[in-house]
C-alpha positions in Angstrom: 66.5 -2.4 93.3 65.8 1.2 92.2 69.1 2.5 93.5 71.0 -0.2 91.6 69.2 0.7 88.3 69.9 4.4 88.7 73.6 3.7 89.4 73.8 1.5 86.3 72.3 4.2 84.1 74.8 6.8 85.4 77.7 4.4 84.8 76.6 3.7 81.3 76.6 7.5 80.5 80.0 7.9 82.1 81.4 5.0 80.0 80.0 6.4 76.8 81.0 10.1 76.7 79.6 12.4 74.1 82.0 13.4 71.3 81.4 16.7 69.6 82.4 17.0 66.0 82.1 19.7 63.4 81.5 18.6 59.8 82.0 20.8 56.7 80.7 19.9 53.3 81.3 22.0 50.3 78.9 21.9 47.3 78.1 23.7 44.0 74.9 24.4 42.2 72.2 27.0 41.6 70.0 26.8 44.7 67.2 29.1 45.8 67.0 30.5 49.3 63.9 28.4 50.0 65.8 25.3 48.9 68.6 26.2 51.2 66.2 26.8 54.1 64.5 23.5 53.5 67.9 21.7 53.4 69.0 23.3 56.6 65.8 22.2 58.3 66.2 18.6 57.1 69.8 18.5 58.4 68.7 19.7 61.8 66.3 16.7 62.0 69.2 14.2 61.4 70.4 12.1 64.3 73.1 13.7 66.6 72.9 17.1 64.8 72.7 20.0 67.3 73.4 22.9 64.9 73.5 23.4 61.1 74.4 26.4 59.0 74.6 26.8 55.2 76.8 29.5 53.7 76.0 30.1 50.0 77.4 32.5 47.4 74.7 32.7 44.8 76.9 34.7 42.3 79.4 31.9 42.3 77.0 29.0 42.8 79.1 27.5 45.7 78.4 26.9 49.3 79.4 25.2 52.5 77.4 23.3 55.1 78.6 23.4 58.7 77.2 20.8 61.0 77.8 20.4 64.7 77.0 16.8 65.9 77.1 15.4 69.5 77.7 11.7 69.1 77.4 9.0 71.7 77.7 5.2 71.5 74.6 3.8 73.2 74.6 0.0 72.4 75.7 -2.4 69.7 72.3 -2.0 67.9 72.4 1.7 67.5 74.5 4.2 65.5 76.8 6.4 67.4 78.3 8.6 64.7 76.7 11.2 62.5 76.3 9.8 58.9 77.6 12.3 56.4 76.2 10.2 53.6 72.8 11.5 54.4 74.0 15.1 53.7 75.5 13.9 50.3 72.2 12.4 49.3 70.3 15.6 50.4 72.6 17.7 48.2 72.0 15.3 45.2 68.2 15.3 45.7 68.3 19.1 45.6 70.4 19.2 42.3 73.6 20.3 44.0 77.0 18.7 43.4 78.6 17.5 46.6 82.3 18.4 46.7 84.6 17.9 49.7 83.8 17.1 53.3 86.0 17.1 56.3 85.5 17.0 60.1 87.2 18.0 63.2 86.8 17.4 66.9 85.2 20.2 68.7 87.0 21.2 71.9 84.8 22.1 74.8 
């Protein structure tokens, strides 16, 4: 019985490979360094996020968020993709204007 359960778990992982994606989100607004640090920490807590970096040019009031997410479909009742909407809401809550986002597959 134990052997059969272990095999099933391994098959499930093999049938549901991890997809690594890089998300970029540009924004504008006047943000303090403490706000940027707080935002980065919050992004790192989001589901599937493995890395997050915020680049910000204070003199121009523009920035870009770079997020690395390792996504995996687990079952029908769970999410399997990073939700960029959460980042948009985070920007709005911190008085920044979300601009454009794009994503690309990360090659390993």
